[in-house]
C-alpha positions in Angstrom: 44.6 -7.9 -7.2 42.8 -4.5 -7.0 41.5 -5.1 -10.6 39.7 -8.4 -9.5 38.2 -7.2 -6.0 37.1 -3.9 -7.3 34.5 -4.9 -9.6 33.2 -7.8 -6.9 34.0 -5.8 -3.5 32.2 -2.8 -4.2 28.9 -3.9 -5.2 29.1 -6.5 -2.3 29.9 -3.6 0.2 27.1 -1.5 -1.0 24.5 -4.6 -0.8 25.8 -5.0 2.8 25.7 -1.3 3.5 22.1 -1.1 2.4 21.2 -4.2 4.4 22.4 -2.8 7.4 20.8 0.6 7.0 17.4 -1.0 6.4 16.3 -1.7 10.0 17.3 2.0 10.8 15.4 3.3 8.1 12.2 1.2 8.9 9.6 2.8 11.1 8.2 -0.3 12.6 10.3 -2.5 14.9 9.9 -6.2 14.9 7.0 -7.2 17.5 6.0 -3.6 17.6 2.2 -3.1 16.6 0.9 0.1 14.6 -1.9 2.1 15.6 -5.2 1.8 13.5 -5.6 4.2 10.9 -8.5 6.0 9.9 -10.3 5.0 6.6 -9.3 8.2 4.9 -5.8 7.6 6.3 -5.8 4.0 4.3 -7.2 5.5 1.0 -4.9 8.1 0.8 -1.8 6.1 1.6 -3.0 2.8 -0.2 -5.7 3.0 -2.5 -5.6 6.8 -3.6 -2.3 6.1 -5.2 -3.7 4.4 -8.0 -7.6 5.0 -7.7 -8.4 8.5 -8.8 -5.3 9.2 -10.9 -5.9 7.4 -13.9 -4.1 4.0 -13.0 -7.0 2.3 -11.4 -10.9 3.2 -11.6 -12.4 5.9 -9.6 -14.0 4.0 -6.6 -15.3 7.0 -4.5 -18.8 8.2 -5.0 -19.8 4.7 -6.9 -21.7 3.1 -3.9 -19.5 0.0 -4.1 -20.8 -2.8 -1.8 -18.6 -2.9 1.3 -18.4 -6.6 1.0 -17.4 -6.3 -2.7 -14.5 -3.9 -1.8 -13.2 -6.2 1.2 -13.1 -9.1 -1.4 -11.1 -7.1 -4.0 -8.9 -5.8 -1.5 -8.1 -9.4 -0.3 -8.1 -11.1 -3.5 -7.0 -8.5 -6.1 -8.7 -7.9 -9.4 -7.3 -7.3 -12.8 -4.1 -5.6 -12.3 -4.6 -4.4 -8.6 -2.9 -6.8 -6.2 -4.2 -8.5 -3.1 -3.3 -6.5 0.0 -2.5 -8.8 3.1 -3.7 -8.5 6.6 -0.4 -7.1 7.5 -0.5 -4.1 5.1 -4.3 -3.4 5.6 -5.6 -4.8 9.1 -9.1 -6.6 9.1 -10.7 -3.8 11.2 -9.0 -1.0 9.0 -10.5 -2.9 5.9 -13.9 -3.3 7.7 -13.9 0.5 8.4 -12.5 1.3 4.7 -14.9 -0.8 2.9 -17.9 1.2 4.5 -16.4 4.5 4.1 -15.7 3.7 0.2 -19.5 2.6 0.0 -20.8 5.8 1.6 -18.2 8.0 0.2 -19.0 11.0 -2.5 -17.4 11.6 -5.6 -14.2 13.8 -5.5 -14.2 16.5 -8.1 -10.1 16.2 -8.2 -10.0 12.8 -9.1 -10.0 11.6 -12.7 -11.5 8.6 -14.4 -10.3 6.6 -16.9 
């Protein structure tokens, strides 16, 4: 009996424990709204993970039109995924797109 339930029961319990712990680990609760983030914070958390680190192209300091930034963020392009309004709010995207359009290049970022 122990041989049968051990390999099945242990992974099942591990999955159940992770499912129960997930709400405790999440910072946002159901129905709770998050504060609007500054463009620099959105870039650092969402865009900067790839752009500027030889994963995606450099986008700062290239005067990319704000409308182009917004379109690419919502629809994705090449290997970049699309970001939903729940991930980057519309007002955050508007501010981010203008910030990117007017940004200056950062010497610490690397290009492809």
